[in-house]
N, C-alpha and C positions, 0 to 999 in steps of 0.2 A: 664331616668336612665337606667342603664343596670345591670342585675343580672348575676352572673357567678357561676356556680356550677361545681366543679372539682371532679374527681373520678379517680381511677386506681392506687393509690400509694400502697406501701406495702414493704415487705421484700423480697429481692432477693439475690442470691449468686453472687459473682463476675463472670463476664462473661455472666450473664443472661440478660433478656430483660423485659421491662415493657412498657405498653402503658397508658399514661395519657389522660384523656378527659376533655374538658371544654365546657359545654353547656351554650350558652348565650341566654338571653331573655330580653325583654324590647325594648329600643330604638336602636336596632341592626343596623338599616339603617345608623346611625350616626358614626359607628365604622370605623375608618381609618386603624387600624391595631390591631392585637391581638398577644400576645406573652406569653412566659413562662419564669418566673424568678425563681431563687432559692436562699435560704438563709440557709447557714450551721451555726451551733453554733459558736458564736463569730465572725462571718464574715458578711460583708455587703451583702445586696441582689444584685444579679447580673442577667443580662439578659442571658438567655440560647438560646432562639430562638424566632424569630418574623416572622410573615407573614402579609403582607399588604392586603388591599382590592383588590389591583390589582394582588395579587398572588406572589409578590416578597418576598423572604425570606432572612434572615440572621441569622448567628449562632455565638455563642461564639467559640473562637478557640479551647477551651478545649473539645468541643462536636462535631466538624466538622467530618463528616464521620461516626459518631456513632449514632447521633440523627437526627431525621427528623420531621419537623413540617408539618402538613397538615390540611386541613379543609373540612368539608362537609357542603356546603351552604344550602342544603335541611334540614339538622338537626341543623343548626346554631351551629355547634360544631367544635371545633379546637382540634387536637390531637398532642401529642408529643410521637413519637416512639423512645424508648431508647434502644439501643443495646450495647453490650460489656460494660456493666456497671461495674464500679470499685468503691471501697470504697469512693473515692474522690467525687463521685456523690451523696453521701448521703446528704440530705438536705430537707427542706420543699419547695415544688414546688408550686408556685403561678401563676395562670392565670391572665392575664392583658388585658384589653380592652382599647385602646386608642382612644379617641375622640379629636376633635380640642382643646377644652378648658379644658377637664377633663379626668381623667383616673379612671377606676374601677378595683377593685381587688377581686379575689375569696378568699375563706377562707383558702386555702392552703391544700396540701396533702403531707403526709410524704413519702419519698422514703428513704429506708435504704438498703445499699449494704453491705453484709458481705463478709469478706475475706476468 
């Protein structure tokens, strides 16, 4: 099993920045990729950014150039650096760890961007 603990959400004004952290523990050697998803009220959960065990990354078109996903292997932590935030980025952000046959989710952290 893998446990994920997120932190770093909060309230920020439009144009501001936040950094989300996701600390992984447990069977981390089995993780193929980790990612950040978000879910706004009344909308489906969507992929924001993803980083593979090989270091490859991909982003949703809506966050390209503004968000950066990174990882610190020594700390078993994945980060989401969010810049130029706008109200459309308001959502609960979830960390995800993808193994071959199963995926794990964090509890979610709220990000609210005020206009």
